[in-house]
C-alpha positions in Angstrom: 3.7 4.1 -21.7 5.7 3.7 -25.0 7.9 6.5 -26.1 9.2 7.5 -29.5 11.0 10.8 -30.1 12.3 12.4 -33.3 15.3 14.1 -31.6 17.8 11.5 -32.7 18.1 10.3 -29.1 20.4 13.0 -27.9 20.4 15.1 -24.8 18.9 14.4 -21.3 15.6 12.7 -21.7 16.1 11.9 -25.3 15.1 8.4 -26.4 15.3 7.0 -29.9 13.5 3.8 -30.7 13.5 3.4 -34.5 10.6 0.9 -34.3 8.2 3.6 -33.0 9.7 6.4 -35.1 9.5 4.3 -38.3 5.9 3.6 -37.5 5.2 7.3 -37.5 5.0 8.0 -33.7 6.6 11.4 -33.1 5.2 12.0 -29.6 4.6 9.8 -26.5 2.1 7.1 -26.9 0.1 5.7 -23.9 -1.0 2.1 -24.3 -2.6 -0.4 -21.9 -1.0 -3.7 -22.7 -2.2 -7.2 -21.5 1.1 -8.1 -20.1 0.4 -8.4 -16.3 0.8 -11.6 -14.4 0.5 -12.6 -10.8 0.8 -15.6 -8.5 -1.1 -16.0 -5.2 -0.8 -18.6 -2.5 -2.5 -18.6 0.9 -3.2 -20.6 4.0 -6.2 -19.8 6.1 -7.0 -21.0 9.6 -10.0 -20.2 11.9 -11.0 -21.3 15.4 -14.4 -20.8 17.0 -15.8 -21.4 20.4 -19.3 -20.8 21.5 -19.9 -20.8 25.3 -23.1 -20.5 27.4 -24.9 -17.2 28.2 -24.3 -15.7 24.7 -20.5 -15.7 24.7 -18.7 -16.5 21.5 -14.9 -16.4 20.5 -13.4 -16.4 17.0 -9.9 -16.2 15.9 -8.5 -16.2 12.3 -5.1 -16.2 10.7 -4.3 -15.8 7.0 -0.8 -16.4 5.6 -0.4 -15.4 2.0 2.1 -14.4 -0.7 1.2 -12.4 -3.7 3.7 -11.9 -6.5 3.0 -9.8 -9.6 4.7 -7.6 -12.2 2.0 -4.9 -12.2 -0.8 -3.8 -9.9 -2.5 -0.5 -10.7 -3.7 0.3 -14.2 -4.5 3.9 -13.4 -3.0 6.6 -11.2 -4.6 5.4 -8.0 -1.5 5.3 -5.9 2.1 6.7 -5.9 3.3 4.0 -3.4 4.0 1.7 -6.3 4.1 3.2 -9.9 1.6 1.8 -12.3 3.9 1.7 -15.3 7.0 -0.5 -15.6 10.5 1.0 -15.3 11.4 -0.5 -18.7 8.3 -1.4 -20.7 10.4 -3.8 -22.8 11.6 -5.8 -19.7 8.5 -7.0 -17.8 10.4 -9.8 -16.0 12.3 -7.1 -14.1 9.0 -5.9 -12.7 8.3 -9.3 -11.0 8.3 -8.8 -7.2 6.1 -8.9 -4.1 2.9 -7.0 -4.9 1.8 -3.8 -3.2 -1.2 -6.0 -2.1 1.0 -8.6 -0.5 0.4 -8.8 3.3 2.0 -12.1 4.5 0.1 -12.2 7.8 -3.4 -11.1 8.9 -4.6 -12.0 12.3 -8.1 -11.2 13.7 -9.7 -12.0 17.0 -13.2 -11.1 18.1 -15.5 -11.7 21.1 -19.3 -11.5 20.7 -21.3 -11.2 23.9 -25.1 -11.3 23.8 -26.1 -10.0 27.2 -28.3 -12.8 28.7 -30.6 -10.4 30.6 -34.2 -11.3 30.2 -33.3 -13.3 27.0 -36.1 -15.8 27.6 -38.5 -13.5 29.4 -42.1 -13.7 28.0 -42.6 -10.0 28.8 -41.9 -8.1 25.5 -41.0 -4.8 27.3 -38.5 -6.5 29.6 -36.9 -8.5 26.9 -36.5 -5.6 24.4 -35.9 -2.7 26.7 -33.8 -4.2 29.4 -32.3 -7.0 27.3 -31.1 -7.7 23.8 -27.8 -6.0 24.0 -24.7 -7.2 22.2 -21.0 -6.1 22.4 -18.4 -7.1 19.7 -14.8 -6.1 20.2 -12.5 -6.9 17.3 -8.7 -6.9 17.2 -6.8 -6.9 13.8 -3.0 -7.2 13.1 -1.8 -7.1 9.5 1.7 -7.0 7.9 2.7 -3.6 6.6 2.0 -2.2 3.1 4.9 -2.6 0.6 6.0 0.4 -1.4 8.6 1.1 -4.2 11.7 3.2 -3.5 11.8 5.6 -6.5 14.6 7.9 -7.6 12.2 10.6 -9.0 14.8 10.9 -11.7 14.5 9.8 -15.4 17.4 7.3 -14.8 17.1 5.3 -17.9 16.3 8.5 -19.9 13.1 7.2 -21.6 11.1 10.2 -20.8 9.3 8.8 -17.8 10.7 9.7 -14.4 7.7 8.4 -12.4 8.8 4.8 -12.7 12.6 4.7 -12.3 13.7 3.0 -9.1 16.8 3.4 -6.9 20.1 1.7 -6.5 20.1 -1.0 -3.7 23.2 -1.2 -1.5 22.9 -4.7 0.1 25.5 -3.7 2.7 23.8 -0.5 3.6 22.0 0.3 6.9 18.4 -0.9 6.5 15.8 1.8 6.0 18.3 4.6 5.1 18.7 6.5 1.9 21.2 8.8 0.2 21.1 11.5 -2.4 23.8 11.8 -5.1 26.2 14.4 -6.4 27.7 14.6 -9.9 31.2 13.7 -10.9 32.4 15.9 -13.7 35.2 15.9 -16.3 36.1 19.2 -18.1 37.4 17.4 -21.2 34.8 14.6 -21.7 32.6 16.7 -24.0 32.6 19.8 -26.0 30.7 21.9 -23.4 32.3 21.4 -20.0 31.8 20.6 -17.3 30.4 17.3 -18.2 28.8 14.8 -15.8 30.5 11.4 -16.2 29.1 9.7 -13.1 27.5 10.1 -9.7 28.6 9.4 -6.1 26.4 8.8 -3.0 26.6 11.4 -0.4 26.1 8.6 2.2 27.7 5.4 0.9 26.4 3.5 3.9 22.8 4.0 2.9 20.6 1.1 1.8 18.9 3.0 -1.0 20.7 5.5 -3.3 19.2 7.8 -5.9 20.0 6.5 -9.4 21.1 9.5 -11.4 20.6 9.9 -15.2 22.4 7.2 -17.1 22.7 4.9 -14.0 21.4 1.4 -13.7 18.7 1.1 -11.0 19.3 -2.2 -9.2 16.4 -2.3 -6.7 13.1 -4.1 -7.5 9.5 -3.1 -6.9 8.1 -2.9 -3.4 11.2 -3.0 -1.3 10.2 -0.8 1.6 7.4 -1.7 4.1 5.2 0.5 6.2 4.4 -0.3 9.8 1.8 -3.0 10.4 -1.9 -2.5 11.2 -2.5 -2.8 14.9 -6.1 -2.0 15.4 -8.9 -2.4 17.9 -12.6 -1.7 17.1 -15.8 -2.3 19.1 -19.5 -2.4 18.2 -22.4 -2.1 20.7 -25.8 -3.1 19.5 -29.3 -2.8 20.9 -31.8 -5.2 19.2 -35.6 -4.8 19.1 -37.5 -7.8 17.8 -41.1 -7.5 16.6 -42.6 -10.9 16.1 -40.5 -13.5 14.3 -39.9 -11.5 11.1 -38.8 -8.0 12.0 -35.7 -6.7 13.9 -34.5 -3.2 14.4 -30.9 -2.7 15.4 -29.3 0.4 16.9 -25.5 0.3 16.6 -22.7 2.4 18.1 -19.3 1.7 16.5 -15.9 3.0 17.4 -13.0 2.3 15.0 -9.4 2.4 16.4 -11.1 2.9 19.8 -7.8 3.5 21.6 -6.8 6.1 19.0 -3.5 4.3 18.4 -1.5 6.1 15.6 -1.3 3.8 12.6 0.7 5.2 9.7 -0.3 2.6 7.0 -0.8 2.8 3.3 -4.2 1.2 3.3 -7.3 1.1 5.5 -7.2 -0.2 9.0 -10.8 -1.5 8.9 -10.8 -2.8 5.3 -8.7 -5.2 3.3 -8.9 -2.8 0.3 -5.9 -0.7 -0.8 -6.4 3.0 -0.1 -5.7 5.3 -3.1 -2.7 7.5 -2.0 -1.1 10.0 -4.3 0.9 13.2 -4.1 3.0 14.0 -1.0 3.0 10.4 0.2 5.6 9.7 -2.5 8.2 11.5 -0.4 8.3 8.4 1.8 9.9 6.5 -1.0 12.3 9.0 -2.6 15.9 8.7 -1.3 16.6 12.4 -1.9 13.6 13.5 0.3 14.1 14.6 3.9 11.0 12.7 4.7 12.2 9.3 3.3 11.0 6.4 5.3 9.2 8.6 7.9 5.6 7.4 7.7 4.4 9.6 10.5 5.1 12.6 8.4 3.7 11.2 5.1 0.6 9.3 6.1 -2.5 9.8 8.1 -2.5 8.3 11.6 -6.0 6.9 11.0 -7.4 8.5 14.1 -10.4 7.1 16.0 -13.7 7.5 14.3 -17.2 6.7 15.6 -20.6 6.3 14.0 -24.2 5.5 14.8 -26.2 3.2 12.6 -29.7 1.9 12.3 -30.6 -1.4 10.7 -34.0 -2.9 9.9 -34.3 -6.6 9.0 -37.3 -8.3 7.7 
């Protein structure tokens, strides 16, 4: 989003860019610019072992690293703002992507029950046999998110993108709000704010007040990892050599293990999360870095399905 105001750049939120003003832009302009860039590297490994009597094992591991300077074009998530903090400084946006999950491990067992598997009697084979059970375990590195001040720190009219101040010596995972420092003689209408101080100087992330320089990068706070177990039970009916009818009963997160993650536990896609979840990334919020209060626990779900193959 590119801003040009005709207020001579004075006062909180005022921003004067003569390039836009001289071009005739007297109000905010939204533009989608082709400035995004990303780099992705990965290593994938898989092992399989098929045993007798319908037993099959498979394990897979993916290591990857995704770096970008922008991710979402639209307001699909508040975990990582879609606009740059400073649209004239895209290199400052380069960081681990919200889609970066360094490790993803899956393991499954497929067991085709051998009862009457080779019986010539159709009723025995299809009514007493043809059962399959597939448990699947998934572990994935947590979702990254951007710590945001929720303050128009750089005073360009856009408070949704400004990040926080990083204290490298701070206690990991902690945050602090700020209070103003005033000087009664610094301006014509005292008291005047001349600076800010952290209410907790030992915090890792500190709100960047107006006029401050936010020193943190994008996607610096990770959510807990996915630690999920699913299972599918199937009943197959085969009619001739061409047709198969499958009845499936599926349970996702079968142990109902709370998983406060920013994406989907059963899908590699990123879940669109907006609104109150942003409190998890705002240092001044009482719910900062408390995923259990900001995200769904992804409780157990079950479903029945019918599949016809021909």
